[in-house]
N, C-alpha and C positions, 0 to 999 in steps of 0.2 A: 066519584069516578076513580078509575084505577090510576090515571095519570096525576090527578090531584093528590091522591094518597101517596103515590110514589114521590112526588115533589115535596110533600109535607115531610115524609120520612127522610128524604134527602136533606132537606133544610135542617131537620132535627139532628141528623147525623153530622152535618157540617158544623152546626152550632156546638155539638158535643166535642167534636175534634178541636174546634177553636178554644173551647173552655179548657180542655185537657192540655192543649199547647200553652195556654196562658198560665195554667197552674204549674206546668213543668218549668216554664220560663221564670216564674216567680220563685219557685223552689231553687232553681239554679242561681238566681241573683242572690237569694238569701245565703246559700252555701258559699258563694264567692265572697260575700261580705264577711261572713264568719271566718273564712280562711284568711282573708286579708287582715282582719283584726288579730287573729292568732299569729300570723306572720309578723305583724307590727310589734306585738308583745314580745315575741321571740327576739326580734331585732333589737328592741329596747334592752332586753336582758343581756344580750350579747354586747351591746355598747356599754352598758353599766359594768359588765365583767371586764371588758377591755380597759375601760377607764380605771377600774380598781387595780388591775394588773399593771397598767402603765404607771400609776401612782406608786405602787409597791416597788416596781423596778427602779423608778427614779430615787426613791428613798434608799434602796439597797445600793444603788450606784453612788449616791452621796456618801453613804456610810463607808463604802469601800474607798472612795477618794479621800475621805477624812482619815481612815486608817493608813492609807498609803502616805499621805502627807505627814502624819505622826511618825510612821516608821522611818521615812526619809530624814526627818528631824532627829529622831533617836540615833539613826545610823551616823549622821553627820556629827552629832555630839560625841558618840562613841569614838569615831575616827579622830576627833580633836583630842579627846582624853588619851587615846592610844599614842598619838603623836607627842603629846606632852609627857606621857610616861616614858616613851622611848628617849625623848630629849633628856629627861631627868636621869635615866639609867646611863645614857652615854656620858653625861656630865659627871655622875657619880663614878663611873668606870674610869674616866680620865683622872679624877681626883685620887682614886684609889691606886692608880698606877704610878703616880708621882712620888 
């Protein structure tokens, strides 16, 4: 009968729609999981890069601090030698004037 045929076609159509919806949902879930994996990999690479830059920065900062300490020690030694030299010159100058 016509109503049975209509109902059968309707059921087939609904089943088709449900199958397509399920396929689309499954495809969407797969794409989301792939994107999440890609984002996690990118995040890991960024963290690794950040850690490497942080380590490099710490090494450079230590190197600069070491150079600063060495420079300050050299400057202090120079000032002491300069003061000794000036003291010797003033002593020599006094002896020469006598």
